[in-house]
N, C-alpha and C positions, 0 to 999 in steps of 0.2 A: 185356911189357905192350903195347908199340907194335905188335908182331906181332898180338896178340889184337885190338887196336883196328882194325888194317887189315882183319882177317878180318870183324869186325863191320860195318865200313863197306862191304866188298864184299857181304856178305849183305844189308845194307840197300839198297844200290844195285840188287842183283838183285831184291829185293822190290818196290822202287819201279818197276823196269822191268816186272815181272810185273803189278803193279796197272795200270800204263799200258796194257799189252797187253790186259788183261781189260776195261778201260774202252773201248778202241777196239772190241773185239769186241762189247761190250754196245751201243755206239752203232750198229754195223752191224745187230745183231739188232733193235733198236728201230726202225730205219728200215725194215727188211724187214717187221716186224710192221705198221707203219703202212701200208705199201704193200699188204700182204695184206688188211688191214681195208678199205681203200678199194676194192680189187678185189672183195671180197665184197659190199660195199654196192652197187657198180655191178651185179654179177651178180644180186643179189637184186632190185634195182629193175627190171632188164631182164626177169627172169622174172616178176615181179609184173605188169608191163605186158602181157607176152605172155599170161599167164593171164587177166587182165582182158579182153583182146580176145577170147580164146576164149570166156569166159563170156558176154560180150555177144553174140557171134555165135550161141552156143547159145540164149540167151534169145530172140534175134530169130527164130531158126529155130522154136523152140517156139511163139512167138507166131503165126507164119505158119501152122503146122500147126493150132493151135487155131482160128484164123479159118476155115481151110478146113473143119475138122471142123464148126464151127458152121454154116457155109454149107451143107454137105451135110445136116446135121440139119434145117435149115430147109427145104431143098428136099424132103427125104423127108416131112416133115410136110405140106408143101403138096401133094405127090402123094397122100398118104393122105387128105387132106380133099377131094380132087376127086371 
């Protein structure tokens, strides 16, 4: 009976160690996951800012083109009326 209790205690010790190891690995994975989430948030913010700048640049370029087009139309109408 004593031998059987020793084996059960050994198995219990092994299980406790396995649970501790699993807990340690889980903590590492959770930490890595938090880091990855933060990196993704930073990357998304950077890409969003970059895209916004490009859109603003394109809008500004389109505005300039439209002004030039309006100016040319006005000049053409003035020439037609002469």
